[in-house]
C-alpha positions as CSV (number, residue, x, y, z in Angstrom):
1,M,42.7,-127.3,109.8
2,N,44.0,-130.7,110.2
3,A,46.2,-131.8,107.2
4,P,48.9,-134.2,108.0
5,T,52.4,-133.7,105.8
6,K,55.3,-135.9,105.6
7,V,58.8,-134.9,106.4
8,T,61.5,-135.3,103.9
9,E,65.1,-136.6,104.6
10,G,66.2,-132.9,104.3
11,G,64.0,-131.8,106.9
12,Q,61.2,-129.9,104.5
13,V,57.7,-130.3,104.1
14,T,55.2,-129.3,101.9
15,L,52.5,-126.9,103.6
16,P,48.6,-127.7,102.5
17,Q,47.3,-124.6,100.5
18,E,44.7,-123.9,103.1
19,V,47.4,-123.3,105.5
20,L,49.2,-120.8,102.9
21,D,45.9,-119.0,102.3
22,T,45.2,-118.4,105.8
23,L,48.6,-117.1,106.4
24,G,49.0,-115.2,103.3
25,I,52.0,-117.0,102.7
26,G,53.5,-117.0,99.1
27,P,56.6,-117.4,97.0
28,G,59.4,-115.6,98.7
29,S,57.4,-114.9,101.9
30,E,59.4,-115.6,105.4
31,V,57.9,-117.5,108.6
32,T,59.0,-117.8,112.1
33,F,58.1,-120.5,114.4
34,R,57.2,-120.0,118.1
35,R,57.3,-122.3,121.2
36,T,54.6,-121.4,123.2
37,A,53.9,-121.9,127.2
38,D,52.6,-125.3,126.4
39,G,55.1,-126.6,124.3
40,T,53.0,-126.1,121.1
41,V,55.2,-125.2,118.1
42,T,53.4,-122.3,116.2
43,M,54.0,-121.0,112.1
44,E,53.4,-117.5,111.7
45,R,54.2,-115.1,108.6
46,V,56.9,-112.5,109.3
47,R,55.3,-109.3,107.7
48,A,57.3,-106.8,105.9
49,K,59.0,-103.9,107.8
50,A,57.3,-100.6,106.7
51,L,59.2,-98.6,104.2
52,P,61.0,-95.2,105.7
53,P,58.6,-92.0,105.0
54,E,59.5,-90.8,101.1
55,R,61.7,-88.3,101.6
56,L,61.9,-86.6,97.8
57,P,58.8,-84.3,98.3
58,E,60.8,-83.1,101.4
59,L,63.8,-82.2,99.2
60,R,61.6,-81.3,95.9
61,G,63.1,-77.4,95.1
62,H,65.6,-77.7,97.7
63,A,68.6,-76.7,95.8
64,G,66.5,-74.1,93.8
65,P,64.6,-73.4,90.8
66,G,66.3,-73.2,87.7
67,L,69.8,-74.4,88.5
68,T,71.4,-76.6,85.7
69,T,72.7,-80.2,86.4
70,D,76.3,-78.8,86.3
71,E,75.4,-76.2,88.8
72,I,73.9,-78.6,91.2
73,M,76.7,-81.3,90.8
74,E,78.7,-77.9,91.7
75,M,77.0,-77.5,94.9
76,T,77.3,-81.3,95.9
77,R,81.0,-81.2,95.3
78,G,81.6,-78.1,97.1
79,D,83.3,-76.8,94.2
């Protein structure tokens, strides 16, 4: 993969499609740049952080079956 590209006056470059495909980069993706010990600069895709575990199943039914919305609201407000 040796595809030269020009830098605009604003410091922007267009990444070759092969690079985008290889790194899995698309619109909205984030990348980071790192300098290695030998001075080479690498670009890596930033991986999305894992979503927190779903808590809904853990909480489902916690208020008790058969309660009305008003009763649940009273419980949450401390009325």
